[in-house]
C-alpha positions in Angstrom: 0.0 0.0 0.0 2.8 2.5 1.0 4.9 2.1 -2.2 8.1 4.0 -3.1 6.1 5.9 -5.8 3.5 7.0 -3.2 6.2 8.1 -0.8 8.2 10.0 -3.4 5.1 11.7 -4.8 3.9 13.0 -1.4 7.4 14.0 -0.3 8.0 16.0 -3.5 4.7 17.9 -3.0 5.7 18.6 0.6 9.2 19.7 -0.3 7.9 21.9 -3.1 5.4 23.5 -0.7 8.0 24.2 1.9 10.7 25.7 -0.4 9.1 26.4 -3.8 12.0 28.7 -4.8 14.7 27.2 -2.6 15.8 27.6 1.0 16.9 31.2 1.2 18.1 31.0 4.8 20.3 27.9 4.2 21.6 29.3 0.9 22.4 32.6 2.5 23.9 31.6 5.8 25.2 28.1 5.4 28.4 27.6 3.5 27.9 25.5 0.3 30.5 22.9 1.3 29.5 22.6 4.9 28.9 19.1 6.1 26.6 18.1 9.0 25.5 15.1 10.9 22.3 14.8 12.8 20.6 12.3 15.1 16.9 11.6 15.2 16.1 11.0 18.9 13.0 10.3 20.9 11.8 12.8 23.5 9.0 10.6 24.7 8.0 7.0 24.5 6.2 5.7 21.5 6.0 3.4 18.5 8.1 4.1 15.5 6.6 4.5 12.0 7.9 6.1 8.8 11.5 5.1 8.6 11.6 4.9 4.8 9.7 8.1 4.5 12.1 9.9 6.8 15.2 8.7 4.8 13.6 9.4 1.4 12.9 13.0 2.4 16.7 13.7 2.5 17.7 11.6 -0.5 15.2 13.4 -2.7 16.9 16.7 -2.0 20.4 15.2 -2.3 21.1 11.5 -3.2 24.5 11.7 -1.6 23.1 12.2 1.9 23.5 9.1 4.1 20.6 8.1 6.4 20.8 5.2 8.7 17.5 4.3 10.3 18.3 2.4 13.5 14.9 0.9 14.4 12.3 -0.9 12.3 8.7 0.4 11.8 6.6 -1.0 14.7 9.5 -0.8 17.2 8.7 0.5 20.7 11.1 3.3 21.8 11.8 5.2 25.0 12.8 8.8 25.7 16.4 9.4 24.6 16.6 6.5 22.2 18.5 7.1 18.9 16.2 6.3 16.0 18.2 7.4 13.0 21.3 9.3 11.9 21.7 11.6 8.9 25.0 12.9 7.4 25.7 15.0 4.4 25.6 18.5 3.1 24.4 20.8 5.8 22.2 22.7 3.5 20.4 19.4 2.5 20.0 18.4 6.1 18.5 21.7 7.0 16.4 21.8 3.9 14.7 18.4 4.4 14.6 18.1 8.2 11.1 19.6 8.8 9.4 17.6 6.1 11.1 14.4 7.3 10.1 15.1 10.9 6.5 16.1 10.0 5.9 12.7 8.4 7.7 10.6 10.9 6.2 12.4 13.9 2.7 12.1 12.7 3.1 8.5 11.6 4.7 7.5 14.9 1.9 9.3 16.7 -0.7 7.2 14.8 1.3 4.0 15.5 1.5 4.9 19.2 -2.2 5.7 19.5 -3.1 2.4 17.7 -0.9 0.3 20.1 -2.7 1.9 23.0 -6.1 0.9 21.5 -4.8 -2.6 20.8 -3.4 -3.1 24.3 -6.6 -1.7 25.9 -8.8 -4.0 23.9 -6.7 -7.1 24.6 -6.8 -6.3 28.3 -10.5 -7.0 28.5 -11.0 -10.1 26.3 -10.6 -13.7 27.4 -10.2 -16.3 24.7 -11.5 -13.8 22.1 -9.3 -11.9 19.7 -10.7 -8.6 18.4 -9.2 -6.5 15.6 -8.7 -2.8 16.0 -9.1 -1.2 12.5 -8.9 2.3 11.0 -11.5 4.1 8.9 -11.5 6.5 5.9 -11.2 9.5 8.2 -7.7 10.2 7.1 -5.8 13.3 6.0 -6.5 13.8 2.3 -3.6 12.7 0.2 -1.9 10.9 3.1 -4.1 7.8 3.6 -1.5 5.3 2.6 0.9 6.8 5.2 -1.6 6.8 8.0 -2.9 3.3 7.3 0.6 2.0 7.2 1.2 3.6 10.6 -1.9 1.9 12.0 -0.4 -1.5 11.0 2.9 -0.4 12.7 1.0 0.0 15.9 -0.5 -3.5 15.7 -3.8 -2.5 14.2 -5.5 -3.6 10.9 -6.8 -1.7 7.9 -10.4 -1.3 7.0 -11.1 -0.8 3.2 -8.6 1.6 1.7 -11.3 3.4 -0.3 -14.6 3.2 -2.1 -13.2 0.8 -4.7 -12.1 -2.0 -2.3 -15.3 -3.4 -0.9 -19.1 -2.9 -0.8 -20.1 -1.0 2.4 -23.7 -0.1 2.6 -24.1 2.7 5.1 -27.2 4.5 6.5 -27.5 6.9 3.6 -27.4 4.0 1.2 -30.2 2.3 3.1 -32.2 5.5 3.2 -32.0 5.7 -0.6 -33.1 2.1 -0.8 -36.0 2.7 1.5 -37.0 5.8 -0.5 -37.2 3.5 -3.6 -39.3 0.9 -1.7 -36.5 -1.7 -2.1 -36.2 -4.7 0.1 -32.8 -4.7 1.9 -32.3 -8.5 1.8 -33.2 -8.6 -1.9 -30.9 -5.7 -2.7 -28.0 -7.5 -1.0 -28.6 -10.7 -2.9 -28.9 -8.7 -6.2 -25.6 -7.0 -5.5 -23.9 -10.3 -4.7 -25.0 -11.7 -8.1 -23.3 -8.8 -9.9 -20.1 -8.6 -7.8 -16.9 -10.7 -8.1 -16.8 -13.6 -5.7 -13.8 -11.9 -4.1 -15.7 -8.8 -3.1 -17.1 -8.6 0.4 -20.3 -6.9 1.4 -20.6 -5.0 4.7 -23.8 -3.4 5.9 -24.1 -0.8 8.6 -27.1 -1.0 11.0 -28.1 1.2 13.9 -30.9 -0.8 15.4 -31.2 -4.5 16.4 -34.3 -5.0 14.2 -32.2 -4.2 11.1 -30.0 -7.2 11.6 -32.4 -9.9 10.5 -32.9 -8.8 6.9 -29.2 -8.1 6.5 -28.4 -11.6 7.6 -31.1 -12.9 5.3 -29.5 -11.1 2.4 -26.1 -12.8 3.2 -23.9 -9.9 4.2 -20.3 -10.9 5.0 -19.9 -8.2 7.7 -22.4 -6.3 9.8 -21.4 -3.1 11.4 -23.2 -2.2 14.6 -23.0 1.5 14.6 -23.4 3.5 17.9 -24.9 0.6 19.8 -25.0 0.5 23.5 -22.9 -2.2 25.2 -26.0 -4.2 25.9 -27.2 -4.0 22.3 -23.7 -4.9 21.1 -23.9 -8.1 23.2 -27.4 -8.8 21.9 -26.3 -8.2 18.3 -23.4 -10.6 18.7 -25.8 -13.2 20.0 -28.3 -12.6 17.2 -25.7 -12.8 14.4 -24.3 -15.9 16.1 -21.2 -16.3 13.8 -23.1 -16.0 10.5 -21.3 -12.8 9.7 -18.3 -10.8 11.0 -19.4 -8.3 13.6 -17.9 -4.9 13.6 -18.5 -2.2 16.3 -18.2 1.4 15.4 -19.1 4.8 16.7 -17.9 6.6 19.9 -14.9 4.3 20.1 -12.2 6.0 22.3 -9.3 4.8 24.4 -11.7 5.0 27.4 -14.4 2.8 25.8 -12.6 0.3 23.6 -11.9 -2.2 26.3 -15.6 -2.5 27.3 -16.6 -2.7 23.6 -14.1 -5.5 23.1 -15.6 -7.5 25.9 -19.0 -7.7 24.2 -17.6 -10.3 21.8 -17.5 -8.3 18.5 -14.9 -9.4 16.0 -13.7 -5.9 14.8 -13.7 -2.5 16.3 -13.2 0.5 14.0 -12.2 3.9 15.2 -11.6 7.1 13.3 -9.7 8.4 16.4 -6.7 6.3 15.3 -6.0 8.8 12.5 -8.2 11.9 12.6 -7.3 13.4 15.9 -3.9 11.9 16.7 -1.1 13.9 18.4 2.3 13.9 16.7 5.0 12.2 18.8 7.8 14.5 20.0 11.0 13.6 18.1 14.0 15.8 17.7 16.7 16.0 15.1 19.9 17.1 16.9 22.5 18.5 14.6 26.3 18.9 14.8 28.7 20.2 12.2 31.8 18.5 11.1 34.0 21.6 11.6 37.1 20.2 10.1 35.5 19.6 6.7 32.7 22.1 6.6 33.7 25.6 7.3 33.8 27.6 4.1 36.3 30.4 3.5 33.5 32.9 3.5 33.2 32.3 7.2 36.8 33.0 8.2 37.4 35.7 10.8 39.4 38.8 10.1 42.3 37.2 11.8 42.2 34.3 9.3 40.9 31.8 11.8 37.9 29.6 11.0 34.7 30.8 12.6 32.5 28.4 14.6 29.0 28.1 13.2 26.7 27.8 16.2 23.7 25.6 15.7 21.0 25.3 18.4 20.9 22.0 20.3 17.8 20.8 18.4 15.7 21.3 15.3 12.9 19.1 16.5 9.2 19.3 17.1 9.2 22.9 18.3 11.1 24.5 15.5 9.9 26.3 12.4 
């Protein structure tokens, strides 16, 4: 899903947005031949995601920049852990660092949030495995990145988009009702026209809607905004004849109780639509022996020291 082509396309757009006519600060103040190294470090605990994206941000600016990602996507890290190192032209490091951090911090935030949901759900289930899945409530243009991050956190992906699977939601049912159509018959008719590999999911918001959906042969039934009692009743009513998905008002505070009702899948837009970026920092040092340009020599002929702040991480512009 998260292909090299997808990564490069999004990064090029981000890099062009950030410096459409070049980085005037770096080109003005940083010597052309200056060399720098930087360390990506964790300032809080989390789950890592976006290593390839982080590295590619620098190589797209300058293929000679070396990036060594120390941890795999999905790895748990602690404050102070070294996650990656970058070395190369100082202008390139400074040019790409914000874009690289933006992607990696958000993706790691999603992975961290997802793991919290997965762990909470697992804590309240005995002999029953429930899947935590994402939704289509993603940042436009970044769905592949965010869904990849969900998997890094131990979650699973719902359909990627409207082309993946049939999902009949409340508005679809309203149209059917307005046309006087029978839900069970409509599901059977759709099944006859679809490929045998295409699943059909139907969303219901009342217990009485379940019977005709089962009669039509739906593969998945989403119980939307059900109370805990109704979720348990729905699971009993479906009785293994379809996959049961719970959705609506799923938060870190409610997911454990929802998992205990016996549903098979819990979907939550909170995994992606309101996540907080993880605090990562890119701490930069200059290789003074190789990097100081003649333009930065002092009047006495001595090389000047270029002072760089201790971090160009989450709080910088």
